[in-house]
C-alpha positions in Angstrom: -47.9 28.7 -19.7 -44.4 30.0 -20.1 -43.4 32.1 -23.0 -41.2 30.3 -25.5 -37.8 31.9 -26.2 -37.3 33.3 -29.6 -35.2 31.3 -32.1 -32.1 32.9 -33.6 -32.7 34.6 -36.8 -31.2 33.5 -40.1 -28.2 35.6 -41.1 -30.2 37.2 -44.0 -33.1 38.3 -41.7 -30.7 39.5 -39.0 -28.8 41.6 -41.5 -32.0 43.0 -42.9 -33.4 43.9 -39.5 -30.2 45.7 -38.4 -29.8 47.4 -41.7 -33.3 48.9 -41.3 -32.5 50.0 -37.8 -29.3 51.7 -38.9 -31.0 53.2 -41.9 -33.5 55.1 -39.8 -30.9 57.8 -39.4 -30.3 58.2 -43.1 -34.0 58.1 -43.9 -34.8 60.8 -41.3 -32.2 63.1 -42.8 -32.4 62.5 -46.6 -36.1 62.0 -47.0 -36.6 65.5 -45.6 -34.3 67.2 -48.1 -36.8 67.7 -51.0 -39.3 69.3 -48.5 -37.0 71.8 -46.8 -38.0 74.8 -49.0 -41.7 74.0 -48.6 -41.4 73.6 -44.9 -39.6 76.9 -44.5 -42.3 78.8 -46.5 -45.2 77.2 -44.7 -43.8 77.8 -41.2 -42.9 81.4 -42.0 -39.1 81.2 -42.0 -37.7 84.5 -43.2 -34.1 83.5 -43.7 -33.8 80.6 -46.2 -30.6 79.4 -44.4 -32.6 78.7 -41.3 -34.2 75.6 -42.9 -30.8 74.0 -42.8 -31.4 73.6 -39.0 -34.0 70.9 -39.7 -31.0 68.7 -40.7 -28.5 70.1 -38.2 -30.7 69.7 -35.1 -31.2 66.0 -35.7 -27.4 65.6 -35.6 -27.3 67.5 -32.4 -29.8 65.1 -30.8 -27.9 62.1 -32.2 -24.7 63.4 -30.7 -26.2 63.8 -27.2 -28.1 60.6 -27.4 -25.1 58.4 -28.1 -23.6 59.2 -24.7 -26.5 57.7 -22.8 -27.8 54.9 -25.0 -24.4 53.1 -25.0 -24.2 52.6 -21.2 -28.0 52.2 -21.1 -27.9 49.2 -23.4 -25.3 47.6 -21.2 -27.6 48.0 -18.2 -31.1 47.2 -19.6 -30.2 45.0 -22.5 -30.3 45.8 -26.3 -34.0 45.4 -27.0 -35.4 47.6 -24.1 -32.9 50.3 -25.1 -34.0 50.2 -28.7 -37.7 50.5 -27.6 -36.9 53.6 -25.5 -35.1 55.1 -28.5 -37.9 54.3 -30.9 -40.5 55.8 -28.5 -38.5 59.1 -28.4 -38.1 59.0 -32.2 -41.9 58.6 -32.7 -42.6 61.4 -30.2 -40.2 63.6 -32.1 -41.8 62.8 -35.4 -45.3 63.6 -34.0 -44.0 66.9 -32.6 -42.5 67.9 -35.9 -45.5 66.7 -37.9 -48.0 68.8 -35.9 -45.7 71.7 -35.1 -47.4 75.1 -35.5 -44.1 76.9 -35.5 -40.5 76.4 -36.8 -39.1 76.4 -33.2 -41.3 73.4 -32.2 -40.3 71.7 -35.5 -36.7 72.0 -34.5 -37.5 70.7 -31.0 -39.1 67.6 -32.7 -36.0 67.1 -34.8 -33.7 67.2 -31.8 -36.0 64.6 -30.1 -35.8 62.4 -33.2 -32.0 62.5 -33.2 -32.0 61.8 -29.5 -34.2 58.7 -30.1 -32.3 57.5 -33.2 -29.2 57.1 -31.1 -30.9 54.1 -29.4 -31.4 51.8 -32.4 -28.1 53.0 -33.9 -26.1 52.0 -30.8 -28.1 48.8 -30.3 -27.7 47.6 -33.9 -23.9 47.7 -33.6 -24.0 46.2 -30.1 -26.1 43.3 -31.3 -23.5 42.4 -33.9 -20.7 42.5 -31.3 -22.7 40.3 -28.9 -23.1 37.5 -31.4 -20.1 37.7 -33.7 -16.3 38.1 -33.4 -13.3 38.6 -35.6 -13.7 38.0 -39.3 -17.3 36.8 -38.9 -18.2 40.1 -37.3 -16.5 42.0 -40.1 -18.5 39.9 -42.6 -21.8 40.6 -41.0 -21.0 44.4 -40.7 -20.1 44.4 -44.4 -23.4 42.9 -45.3 -25.2 45.5 -43.2 -23.3 48.4 -44.7 -24.0 47.1 -48.2 -27.7 47.4 -47.6 -27.2 50.7 -45.8 -25.4 52.2 -48.8 -28.6 51.9 -50.8 -30.8 53.9 -48.4 -29.3 57.4 -48.7 -29.6 57.0 -52.5 -33.3 56.2 -52.3 -34.4 58.3 -49.4 -34.9 61.7 -51.2 -36.9 59.9 -53.9 -39.2 58.5 -51.2 -39.6 62.0 -49.8 -40.3 63.4 -53.2 -42.9 60.7 -53.8 -44.7 61.6 -50.6 -44.7 65.3 -51.6 -46.3 64.3 -54.9 -49.0 62.4 -53.1 -49.6 64.4 -49.9 -48.4 67.1 -47.6 -44.8 67.3 -46.3 -46.1 66.3 -42.8 -46.8 62.8 -44.2 -43.0 62.3 -44.5 -43.0 62.3 -40.7 -46.0 60.0 -40.6 -44.1 57.6 -42.9 -41.1 57.7 -40.6 -43.3 56.9 -37.6 -44.8 54.0 -39.5 -41.4 52.6 -40.3 -40.4 52.9 -36.6 -43.4 50.8 -35.7 -42.3 48.2 -38.2 -38.9 48.1 -36.7 -40.4 47.8 -33.2 -42.6 44.9 -34.1 -39.9 43.1 -36.1 -37.4 43.5 -33.3 -39.9 42.5 -30.6 -41.5 39.5 -32.4 -38.5 38.0 -34.1 -35.2 39.0 -32.5 -34.1 37.5 -29.2 -32.2 39.6 -26.6 -28.5 39.3 -27.4 -27.0 40.6 -24.1 -26.8 37.9 -21.4 -28.0 38.9 -18.0 -24.7 38.1 -16.3 -22.9 40.5 -18.7 -25.1 43.5 -17.8 -23.4 46.4 -16.0 -24.9 49.2 -13.9 -25.6 52.6 -15.5 -23.2 55.0 -13.8 -22.4 58.6 -14.6 -18.8 57.9 -13.5 -18.5 55.4 -16.4 -19.3 58.1 -18.9 -16.8 60.3 -17.1 -14.2 57.6 -17.4 -14.9 57.2 -21.1 -14.5 61.0 -21.6 -11.2 60.9 -19.7 -9.9 57.9 -21.6 -10.6 59.8 -24.9 -9.3 63.1 -23.7 -6.0 61.9 -22.2 -5.0 59.9 -25.3 -3.8 62.1 -28.2 -4.8 59.5 -30.9 -8.3 59.1 -29.5 -9.2 62.8 -29.1 -7.2 63.9 -32.1 -8.8 61.6 -34.6 -12.2 62.1 -33.0 -11.9 65.9 -33.6 -10.5 65.3 -37.1 -13.5 63.1 -38.0 -15.8 65.7 -36.6 -14.2 68.4 -38.8 -14.7 66.4 -42.0 -18.2 65.4 -40.9 -19.0 69.1 -40.3 -18.4 70.0 -43.9 -20.4 66.9 -45.0 -23.4 67.8 -42.8 -23.2 71.4 -44.2 -23.4 69.8 -47.7 -26.5 67.8 -46.6 -28.2 70.8 -45.1 -27.7 73.0 -48.2 -28.0 70.4 -50.9 -31.6 71.2 -51.7 -30.9 74.9 -51.8 -27.9 74.5 -54.1 -28.7 71.6 -56.4 -32.5 72.1 -56.7 -32.9 75.9 -56.6 -29.6 77.7 -57.3 -28.3 75.3 -60.0 -31.6 74.4 -61.5 -31.9 70.7 -60.6 -35.5 71.2 -59.7 -37.5 67.9 -59.4 -34.4 66.0 -60.5 -32.9 66.6 -57.1 -33.6 63.1 -55.8 -31.7 61.6 -58.8 -28.8 64.0 -58.4 -28.6 63.2 -54.7 -28.7 59.5 -55.3 -25.8 59.7 -57.6 -23.7 61.5 -55.0 -24.8 59.1 -52.3 -23.6 56.2 -54.4 -20.1 57.9 -54.6 -20.0 57.9 -50.8 -21.1 54.3 -50.7 -18.6 53.2 -53.4 -15.8 54.7 -51.3 -16.9 52.5 -48.3 -16.6 49.4 -50.6 -13.3 50.4 -52.0 -11.9 51.2 -48.5 -12.9 47.8 -47.3 -10.9 46.2 -50.1 -7.7 48.2 -49.8 -7.4 49.2 -46.1 -5.6 46.0 -45.2 -2.9 46.7 -47.8 -2.4 50.4 -47.2 -3.6 51.0 -43.6 -6.2 53.3 -42.1 -3.9 56.3 -41.4 -2.4 56.3 -44.9 -5.8 56.3 -46.5 -7.4 58.8 -44.1 -4.5 61.3 -44.4 -4.5 61.2 -48.1 -8.2 61.5 -48.4 -8.4 64.7 -46.3 -5.4 66.0 -48.2 -7.3 65.4 -51.5 -10.4 67.1 -50.1 -8.4 70.2 -49.3 -6.5 70.2 -52.7 -9.6 69.6 -54.8 -11.5 72.3 -52.9 -8.8 74.9 -53.2 -8.6 74.3 -57.0 -12.4 74.5 -57.3 -12.6 77.7 -55.2 -10.0 79.4 -57.5 -12.1 78.3 -60.6 -15.2 79.7 -58.9 -13.5 83.0 -58.1 -12.2 83.6 -61.6 -14.9 82.0 -63.8 -18.0 82.5 -61.6 -20.6 80.0 -60.4 -20.3 76.5 -61.9 -22.8 74.7 -63.9 -24.8 71.9 -62.4 -22.7 69.3 -64.1 -19.4 70.8 -63.0 -20.5 71.1 -59.4 -21.8 67.5 -59.4 -18.3 66.3 -60.6 -16.7 68.3 -57.8 -19.1 66.9 -55.2 -18.6 63.3 -56.5 -14.8 63.5 -56.0 -15.2 65.2 -52.6 -17.8 62.7 -51.3 -15.7 59.7 -52.5 -12.8 61.1 -50.3 -15.2 61.8 -47.4 -16.3 58.1 -47.6 -12.7 57.1 -47.3 -12.3 59.3 -44.2 -15.4 58.0 -42.5 -14.2 54.4 -43.1 -11.0 54.9 -41.1 -10.9 57.8 -38.7 -13.4 56.4 -36.2 -11.5 53.1 -36.1 -8.2 54.9 -35.5 -9.7 56.9 -32.6 -11.0 53.6 -31.0 -7.6 51.8 -31.3 -6.1 52.9 -27.9 -9.3 52.7 -25.8 -8.9 49.0 -25.0 -11.3 47.7 -22.2 -13.3 50.9 -22.4 -14.3 50.2 -26.0 -18.1 50.4 -25.4 -18.3 53.7 -23.6 -15.3 54.9 -25.6 -17.3 54.3 -28.8 -20.2 56.3 -27.4 -17.9 59.2 -26.5 -16.1 59.2 -29.8 -19.4 59.1 -31.7 -21.0 61.8 -29.5 -18.0 64.3 -29.6 -17.4 63.9 -33.4 -21.2 64.4 -34.1 -21.5 67.5 -31.9 -18.4 69.0 -33.5 -19.9 68.4 -36.9 -23.2 70.0 -35.8 -21.4 73.3 -34.8 -19.3 73.4 -37.9 -22.2 72.7 -40.2 -24.3 75.5 -38.7 -21.5 77.9 -39.1 -20.7 76.9 -42.7 -24.3 76.8 -43.8 -25.0 80.3 -42.4 -22.6 81.8 -45.0 -24.6 80.5 -47.9 -25.8 83.4 -50.0 -26.6 81.9 -53.4 -23.0 80.9 -54.1 -21.3 77.5 -53.7 -18.1 79.2 -52.7 -18.7 79.2 -48.9 -19.5 75.4 -49.1 -16.4 74.7 -51.1 -14.2 76.8 -48.7 -16.0 75.0 -45.8 -14.8 71.6 -47.1 -11.3 73.1 -47.6 -11.1 74.7 -44.1 -12.4 71.5 -42.4 -10.0 69.3 -44.3 -7.0 71.5 -43.6 -8.0 71.6 -39.9 -8.4 67.8 -39.8 -5.1 67.4 -41.6 -3.3 69.7 -39.1 -4.8 67.8 -36.2 -3.5 64.5 -37.5 0.0 66.0 -37.9 -0.1 67.2 -34.3 -1.3 63.8 -33.1 1.5 62.0 -34.9 4.1 64.4 -33.4 2.7 63.8 -29.9 2.7 60.0 -30.5 6.3 60.2 -31.7 7.4 62.2 -28.6 5.6 59.8 -26.3 7.2 56.7 -27.8 10.6 58.3 -27.8 10.4 59.3 -24.1 
């Protein structure tokens, strides 16, 4: 008896499934934040800044994984690729959950990031397979609307687990969620990549993608600029529990504080979607990074002359900065992708991978300077924004020279 093909999902169920797949990344980062200090103490970490690597190593794995899961999904299909990613993610969670040492914990986090690249790449590919033009933009906006809620709730979920059980149960919860995604995807969602559209997995395709990005100043420039801004953002994530909960006295209110900041980021995505047609991606991105630099310079001067800020003042600073970061995220990746044409698939993988790996390096450097003061983090935002701004200026000059020749 032949197996009956799966029927297409309703739009609501399709959006919910893909939003959950995409949200695994945010959950794996933000749900861990309330537990970082506890994990560091229990695993014998002598330098408090080392616990930041629990966040950073996941980004490193995510950056590496995107290079391979993009071409792999074009070869095997979307669902098998997602299954492979979910298997790696569950294995990474298990390793971190039972890790007897901090080093093995970080190995598990890298493996989690590597695996998460699978469902992240697949979820976007599934939308591209089934929708085009405005309909695709509509579906993506629905997914992002659901996705915005997750970073706001994730620390509260992590804190709830800590109230009820050990921090290792956060990893168990993530594993259970991955199983839910696997079953939902396997039992309800049909494969979206037609067999005749599948392409062989070849190393030279990845090399071509790299070359396409590297040889075009817009693609490589805005990829690096996005990585710079993302680096400061990842440093904020990695140090948020140390600063908001411990240094500035937020304590158990940390999940609520983080939720408020996450909503600022999400609000920026909504605002950007409404005004980008009128003002353009470059206009908004350039002014957002200029604002990050200007606000951070002003706040650094206040910190230098008046001392460490109160929790409220620092929250107001972060709210304004993260709103600008949300505007940058909404535009720079799209600008980098514009010139890649027929290599859009592998180009997207390279752009995502390079920008994520750049952000990993910058985040580790910025976070290492934290010594009980917010000043290194504020200067980190300033430095990364100035660097990103300088890159965009160089890119526009190269584009002008190219068009004039």
